C-alpha positions as CSV (number, residue, x, y, z in Angstrom):
1,Q,12.3,15.7,2.3
2,V,13.9,12.3,2.4
3,Q,11.8,9.4,1.2
4,P,12.9,6.5,-0.7
5,V,10.3,4.8,-2.9
6,E,9.7,1.2,-3.4
7,S,8.2,-0.7,-6.1
8,G,8.0,-4.4,-7.4
9,G,5.5,-5.9,-4.9
10,G,2.6,-8.0,-5.8
11,L,0.8,-11.3,-6.0
12,V,2.8,-14.5,-6.2
13,Q,2.2,-18.2,-5.7
14,A,4.4,-19.8,-3.0
15,G,7.8,-21.1,-4.6
16,G,7.3,-18.0,-6.7
17,S,9.7,-15.2,-7.0
18,L,9.6,-11.2,-6.8
19,R,12.1,-8.5,-7.2
20,L,11.8,-5.5,-5.3
21,S,13.4,-2.0,-6.1
22,C,14.0,0.9,-3.8
23,A,15.1,4.2,-5.3
24,A,16.8,6.4,-2.7
25,S,16.6,10.0,-2.7
26,G,19.4,12.6,-2.6
27,S,22.5,12.4,-4.2
28,G,24.5,9.5,-5.6
29,F,27.5,10.7,-3.6
30,I,25.5,10.1,-0.4
31,F,23.7,7.2,-1.4
32,R,27.2,5.4,-2.1
33,L,28.3,6.1,1.5
34,N,25.5,4.9,3.4
35,T,23.7,1.6,4.4
36,M,20.4,0.5,2.8
37,G,18.1,-2.0,4.2
38,W,14.9,-3.8,3.5
39,Y,12.4,-4.6,6.5
40,R,9.0,-6.2,6.6
41,Q,5.7,-5.7,8.8
42,A,3.2,-8.5,8.7
43,P,-0.3,-7.8,9.9
44,G,-0.4,-7.7,13.8
45,K,3.6,-8.2,14.1
46,Q,6.5,-5.7,14.5
47,R,8.5,-4.5,11.8
48,E,11.5,-6.7,11.2
49,L,14.9,-6.5,9.4
50,V,15.2,-8.6,6.2
51,A,18.5,-7.6,4.9
52,D,20.7,-4.8,4.9
53,I,23.8,-3.9,2.8
54,T,26.4,-1.5,3.6
55,S,28.4,1.1,1.6
56,D,31.0,-1.4,0.6
57,G,28.7,-4.0,-0.4
58,S,28.8,-6.2,2.9
59,T,25.4,-8.1,3.5
60,N,23.5,-9.1,6.3
61,Y,20.5,-11.3,6.4
62,A,17.7,-12.6,8.6
63,D,17.9,-16.2,9.4
64,F,14.6,-16.8,8.0
65,V,15.6,-15.4,4.2
66,K,19.2,-16.8,4.2
67,G,19.5,-18.7,1.1
68,R,16.3,-17.3,-0.4
69,F,16.6,-13.6,-0.7
70,T,19.6,-11.4,-2.2
71,I,19.9,-7.8,-1.2
72,S,21.9,-5.7,-4.0
73,R,22.7,-2.4,-4.9
74,D,23.2,-0.3,-8.2
75,N,25.4,3.0,-7.1
76,A,24.9,4.2,-10.4
77,K,21.1,4.1,-10.2
78,N,20.8,4.9,-6.5
79,T,18.9,1.8,-6.3
80,V,18.8,-1.2,-3.8
81,Y,17.1,-4.4,-4.8
82,L,15.8,-7.4,-3.0
83,Q,15.6,-10.6,-5.1
84,M,12.9,-12.9,-3.3
85,N,12.9,-16.8,-4.4
86,S,11.1,-19.8,-3.2
87,L,8.6,-17.3,-1.4
88,K,6.4,-18.8,1.2
89,P,3.0,-17.5,2.5
90,E,4.6,-16.5,5.7
91,D,6.8,-13.8,3.8
92,T,3.3,-12.1,3.1
93,A,4.0,-8.5,4.6
94,V,4.6,-5.0,3.6
95,Y,8.1,-4.3,2.6
96,Y,9.7,-1.2,3.7
97,C,12.9,0.1,2.3
98,K,15.1,2.2,4.6
99,Q,17.6,4.8,3.8
100,W,20.3,5.8,5.9
101,I,21.9,9.0,5.7
102,F,24.8,8.8,8.2
103,Q,23.0,8.7,11.7
104,N,19.6,9.2,10.3
105,G,17.2,6.5,8.9
106,Y,14.3,7.3,6.7
107,W,11.6,4.8,5.4
108,G,9.7,4.5,2.3
109,Q,5.9,4.1,2.2
110,G,6.1,0.1,1.6
111,T,5.1,-2.4,-0.9
112,Q,2.8,-5.0,-0.5
113,V,4.0,-8.9,-1.0
114,T,1.5,-11.3,-0.8
115,V,2.2,-15.0,-1.3
116,S,-0.5,-17.3,-1.6
117,S,-0.5,-21.0,-1.0
């Protein structure tokens, strides 16, 4: 069963920072070939893309996090990170990692991020 595992969520004050980690399933060979992404879902809202990173390191960000969040990957550790700075209360959500293995996407169980005002 393929399931990435997220960690690093928590409670932080507005303006603070958190770094999320996602440990991918499977072999490093497969990890290096595929895109990884971070999504989030706030209560009562649909899940939305936050950022993703391709196998060659190209990144894509949602407008609402540009300049504040940074996605990166460590292929030696099969891990993708989301550095979140200047957090706002509206960033409060469950953050999910999505691991792509070619055409198939696999979700983690999510990690809660709560930003207090």
